[in-house]
PAZAPA-4460 file (N, C-alpha, C; in steps of 0.05 Angstrom, whole numbers, plus 32768, in hexadecimal, padded with zeros to 4 digits):
% residues 33
    n_x    n_y    n_z   ca_x   ca_y   ca_z    c_x    c_y    c_z   seq   type   mol
   86BF   8452   8777   86C1   8468   8764   86A9   847A   8767     1      Y     A
   86AD   8492   8771   8698   84A5   8775   869A   84BD   8762     2      N     A
   8683   84C3   8755   8683   84D9   8743   8677   84F2   8751     3      V     A
   8685   8508   874E   867B   8521   875A   8661   8529   874C     4      D     A
   864A   8529   8759   8630   852E   874C   8630   8549   873E     5      P     A
   863C   855E   874A   863C   8578   873D   864C   8578   8723     6      V     A
   8663   856B   8724   8674   856A   870C   8666   8558   86F7     7      R     A
   865A   8543   8700   864C   8531   86EE   8636   8540   86E0     8      C     A
   8626   854F   86EF   8610   855F   86E3   861B   8573   86CF     9      Q     A
   8631   857F   86D6   863E   8593   86C4   8646   8586   86AA    10      A     A
   8652   856E   86AD   865A   855F   8695   8642   8558   8683    11      D     A
   862D   854F   8690   8614   8548   8681   8609   8561   8673    12      V     A
   8608   8577   8682   85FE   8590   8676   860F   8598   865E    13      D     A
   8629   8596   8661   863B   859E   864B   8637   858C   8633    14      A     A
   8634   8572   8639   8630   855F   8623   8616   8564   8614    15      L     A
   8600   8569   8623   85E7   856E   8617   85E8   8588   8607    16      L     A
   85F5   859C   8612   85F8   85B6   8605   8607   85B2   85EA    17      K     A
   861C   85A2   85EB   862C   859D   85D3   861B   858F   85BE    18      G     A
   860B   857B   85C6   85FA   856D   85B4   85E5   857F   85A8    19      L     A
   85DA   8590   85B9   85C5   85A3   85B0   85D2   85B7   859C    20      T     A
   85E9   85C1   85A3   85F7   85D4   8591   85FD   85C8   8576    21      D     A
   8606   85AF   8576   860C   85A1   855E   85F2   859D   854D    22      N     A
   85DD   8596   855A   85C3   8591   854C   85B9   85AB   8540    23      G     A
   85BA   85C1   854F   85B1   85DA   8545   85C2   85E4   852E    24      L     A
   85DC   85E0   8530   85EF   85E9   851B   85EA   85D9   8502    25      A     A
   85E5   85BF   8505   85E0   85AE   84ED   85C6   85B6   84E0    26      R     A
   85B1   85BA   84F0   8598   85C2   84E5   859A   85DD   84D7    27      R     A
   85A8   85F0   84E3   85AC   860A   84D8   85BB   8608   84BD    28      H     A
   85CF   85F7   84BC   85DF   85F4   84A4   85CE   85E8   848E    29      H     A
   85BD   85D5   8495   85AC   85C9   8480   8598   85DD   8476    30      E     A
   858F   85EF   8488   857B   8603   847F   8588   8617   846C    31      A     A
   85A2   861C   846F   85B0   862F   845E   85B5   8623   8442    32      L     A
   85B9   8608   8441   85BF   85FB   8428   85A7   85FB   8415    33      V     A
***
């Protein structure tokens, strides 16, 4: 089973971006409350 390194990196980047976006959105929401 071989994972395409480029695709794997893209998946990791997308995952990290999603987590970062969620964290920022949550922090922003708490700041508004």
